[in-house]
N, C-alpha and C positions, 0 to 999 in steps of 0.2 A: 563581294566584300573585298576591301583592300588588304586588311590585316588578318593575322591569325593570333591566337592566344600566345603570349610570350614574346611577340615581335617588339623590337624597338621601332618606333615610328616617328617621322618628322611631321609636325603640324604645318600644313601648307597654306592655310588661309585663316583670316580672322586676327584678333588681337594677340594670338599665341603663335603666329607664324614664325617658324625657325626654331621652336622649342622641340626637344626630343623627349618622348615619353615611352613607357613600356605598357603594352596592351595586356591588362590583367584578366579581364572577364568581359565577354560580349553580353550586351543587354539589348532587349527588344525595343523597337520603335515605340514611343509612348511610355517609356519607363517612368514609374513613379519613384522619385528619389527616396532612398532609405537612410540617408545620412542627416536627416533633419530632426529637430526635437519632437517629442510626442505631440500629437494633434496639429502638426504643421505638415501640409501636403503640397507637393509640387510635382506635376507631371511634365516631363520634357516633351515638347511638341513632336508628335509622330512624324511630321514632315521632315524632321532631321534624319530619319532613317535609323539604322542600327547604331548603337553607341558602344563605346569601350570605357570600362572603368580603367583609369590610368594610375600610375604609381605616384604622380605628383599633381598638385592642384593647378588648374588652369584658370586664368582670369577671363570670364566671358562678359565683361562689361559691368559697370557700376560697382566695381570692387567685389564682384561675386566670384569666389574661387571655389571650384568644384572639381572633383576627380573624375570628370566625364569628358569625352570628346566624341563627336560624330565620326563614324568610319569614313564618311565622305571627305573629311578634311585631313585625313592621315595618309601618309605614304610610308609603307614598310621599308625598313632598312635591314636587308638580309642578304647574305652572300649570293643566293640564287637570283635575287632581284637585280643586284648589281651586275652580275655576270651576263644577264640577258640584255643589259643596256650599254655595256662597254664594247667598243669595237675590237675585234681581234688585232693583234700586232701584225704589222707588215712582215712578210717572210724575208725580204732582202734589205733590211734596215742596217 
């Protein structure tokens, strides 16, 4: 998994690329949406892998805005992640 609960994350692919979200709750592959009216059911394709409930709605096409994002399209933004990717400063600059 790329993210942990509470992480800020950058959406890296799809129509939401460049947006920043907060990862609120991890959801299993094949999650059945719980934000729809009674008697309306939609299961997210299990091939998407684990999902995150996000703090803001994301547009996944056809003006469908949902508070979900696959972990595979998220890159965490956290100090330890940044420190691991930034080169150390030269000693004699």
